Steps between C-alpha positions, in 0.01 A plus 500: 500500500834651398318770298297594801818536704651718236181709478488536878866600503447759234191634669699524834780685315266749347312563819820543689624741243173704527453488870853534627548856388172600651584340841858652481334835429268452806803435719689810393338743745262657244285800587234690318574860412251758413477869518512830322765683302482881456765623252632776279637464158871572499619602144864463602449124542208463276305321762277529805650569851291531811353391832394151586265382776512117518323256726687177559240228566246772579671545837840674465505852345814576304554858385739550221600645159591387157850648489621386164329438170666377178254506214462209261369507149170690418309417196213734403227468239275807512347536849608160619839380610699214642802513738744205549823467689657754739511479870403689826663510846257506791667632832327481844577669829854646508569345152684195620203268423465497116374280212557533140248407229558389149326343204241769507211505254219748479229655277394858484243722340563878447411759241702495174670822620642308805329739746179488699347228711605148443484147645786264563485132599811276537679229675854431614725241675691567826843388425747617761523689826695614814439507867164312587466433134861371422372189334166634386295345214144545396288698269227769498240671281411864505248727340402866519417828336749757409513865373776616269561862381777714341690741718428761242155435352594709185813295424432143389877426564501612856560257777221255607372522856252269664328345800400132534308324768498122487372200707720193508462139615744212512726264681845529641699201634812458708425797729696514823326593819487876595784600732366569855 
């Protein structure tokens, strides 16, 4: 009898540990985010900056930009590569509503020369914010094709330029209501 009580207590503790974070997550005003990202490669920051069109819960359209990019570490092996680390700042409207991402991970395929058409797929966590997203948390995945070329096609050391169009899907929590 005592063993059954201990087993029941242990099972209750495990279930509580597993279910409590999920119920806490569900009560944190979580919303789906999905949309498109149209960007240009910015050689001065070594990252992609551009326009965002985001649907919050498939109802509210947020127009914004990725305004800051800090690259992480890139590891290449021939035509394949892996990115990790770095962060992005997404800004919406006048720029007062932002969230910052971190813990990025992604995989890409491109020619060995580093130019041409490629594919990038990755994920990141939403770790901070301001305005409506002051306590934001969440995550997203994104994927899309890109095109990279050299500013001078005859000089392999000239600056890289590029365009990337990506789709993204995820969840952002702790979002404040839109101001009226």
